[in-house]
C-alpha positions in Angstrom: -44.7 197.1 176.8 -47.7 195.1 175.4 -50.4 194.1 177.8 -50.8 190.4 178.2 -53.9 188.4 179.3 -53.4 185.2 181.3 -56.0 182.5 181.9 -56.2 180.2 185.0 -54.1 182.2 187.4 -54.3 180.4 190.8 -56.0 182.6 193.3 -56.9 181.9 196.9 -59.4 183.9 198.8 -59.3 184.5 202.5 -62.8 183.7 204.0 -64.6 186.7 205.2 -62.3 189.3 203.7 -61.5 191.1 200.5 -57.9 189.7 200.5 -56.8 187.6 197.4 -53.5 185.7 197.0 -52.2 185.3 193.5 -49.7 182.7 192.4 -47.6 184.2 189.6 -44.9 181.3 189.8 -46.1 180.1 186.3 -44.3 183.1 184.8 -41.4 183.3 187.2 -43.0 185.5 189.8 -43.8 185.0 193.5 -46.4 182.5 194.7 -48.5 184.6 197.1 -48.9 188.2 195.9 -51.7 189.8 198.0 -54.3 192.0 196.4 -57.4 193.7 198.0 -60.7 193.6 196.3 -62.4 197.0 196.5 -65.7 197.2 198.4 -67.6 197.8 195.1 -65.8 194.8 193.6 -64.7 196.8 190.6 -60.9 196.7 191.3 -58.0 194.8 192.9 -55.2 196.9 194.4 -51.8 195.4 195.2 -49.2 196.5 197.8 -47.0 198.1 195.0 -49.8 200.4 194.1 -50.7 198.6 190.9 -54.5 198.4 190.4 -56.5 196.1 188.1 -59.8 197.7 187.1 -62.7 195.4 186.1 -63.9 196.4 182.7 -61.4 199.2 182.2 -62.3 199.2 178.5 -66.1 199.6 179.2 -66.9 196.5 177.2 -64.6 193.8 178.5 -66.4 191.0 180.1 -68.6 188.0 180.0 -71.9 188.1 178.1 -74.9 185.8 178.0 -76.6 185.2 174.6 -80.2 184.2 175.2 -80.1 181.9 172.1 -77.5 179.7 173.9 -78.4 179.5 177.6 -75.5 177.1 178.5 -73.0 179.2 176.5 -71.1 182.4 177.0 -69.4 185.2 175.1 -66.1 186.8 176.4 -65.2 190.1 174.8 -61.7 191.4 175.4 -59.7 194.4 174.1 -57.1 193.2 171.6 -55.3 196.2 170.2 -56.5 199.9 169.7 -60.1 199.6 168.5 -59.8 195.8 167.9 -61.2 193.2 170.2 -61.4 189.4 170.3 -64.4 187.4 171.4 -64.5 183.8 172.7 -67.8 182.4 171.4 -69.1 179.4 173.2 -72.5 177.9 172.6 -72.4 174.9 175.0 -70.5 175.9 178.1 -67.8 173.4 177.4 -64.4 175.3 176.8 -63.5 172.8 174.2 -66.3 174.1 172.0 -65.0 177.7 172.0 -64.2 179.5 168.9 -62.5 183.0 168.7 -63.7 185.9 166.5 -61.9 189.1 165.8 -63.7 192.4 165.6 -63.4 196.2 165.6 -65.5 198.9 167.4 -66.3 202.5 166.6 -65.3 205.3 168.9 -66.3 204.7 172.5 -67.0 208.3 172.7 -70.1 208.0 170.5 -73.3 208.4 172.3 -75.6 206.6 173.1 -74.1 203.5 171.3 -70.9 202.3 169.5 -70.9 199.9 166.6 -69.1 196.6 167.2 -68.3 194.6 164.1 -67.7 190.9 164.5 -65.8 189.2 161.7 -66.4 185.6 160.7 -69.1 185.4 163.4 -71.8 183.4 161.6 -69.6 181.2 159.4 -71.7 182.3 156.3 -70.6 184.8 153.6 -72.8 187.6 152.6 -72.0 189.3 149.3 -72.6 193.0 148.5 -73.6 194.1 145.1 -71.0 195.5 142.7 -70.7 199.2 143.3 -69.3 199.9 139.8 -68.9 197.9 136.6 -65.2 197.2 137.2 -65.5 196.5 140.9 -65.5 192.9 142.3 -68.3 191.6 144.4 -67.3 191.8 148.0 -68.0 188.7 150.2 -67.6 188.9 153.9 -69.1 187.4 157.1 -69.6 190.3 159.5 -72.3 191.2 162.0 -72.6 194.7 163.6 -73.9 195.0 167.1 -74.6 198.2 169.0 -72.9 198.5 172.4 -74.8 200.8 174.7 -72.7 203.3 176.5 -75.3 205.5 178.3 -77.2 204.5 181.4 -80.3 206.5 180.5 -80.5 205.0 177.0 -84.2 203.9 176.4 -83.5 201.9 173.3 -80.6 199.7 174.3 -79.9 198.7 178.0 -76.6 199.9 179.4 -73.7 197.6 178.9 -75.5 195.3 176.4 -74.7 194.5 172.8 -77.8 194.4 170.6 -77.7 192.9 167.1 -80.0 193.5 164.0 -82.0 190.2 164.7 -82.9 191.8 168.1 -80.6 189.3 170.1 -79.3 191.2 173.1 -76.0 190.0 174.8 -76.2 190.9 178.5 -72.9 191.4 180.5 -72.9 189.2 183.6 
């Protein structure tokens, strides 16, 4: 079965505890499914044994772009090595746009290349590689996702771009 991502799931939190109640009635499920937030706040476990792990794909999450202090970037796994990014420069959800991308192997150390397609809205054209080849025009930006905590070049869990912009996961 294909995984689905839902937004705006109603959740209530019991004051002073790690207990959360989820309302899944919007998809035909029960209204008060209890989950327990782990002490390290990295997972939620349900009574049926199902566990949701924060950042299970290592890169899923919300990032800040210093160029847009009111905005945010949300990077989520899509399929296989593909991902989708919600790009928002203002903080107003109505201003969001969505960008597809693809990443290199997450087993590469110390970084994995993340290619964002149609990110800038500008086409860049490469030179012809042969006389009969067409010029290739594309809009893509490649950032480096740091996978190693001891990396001295790129801080762990950040995405660094060629213009030296660093997205920091929050």
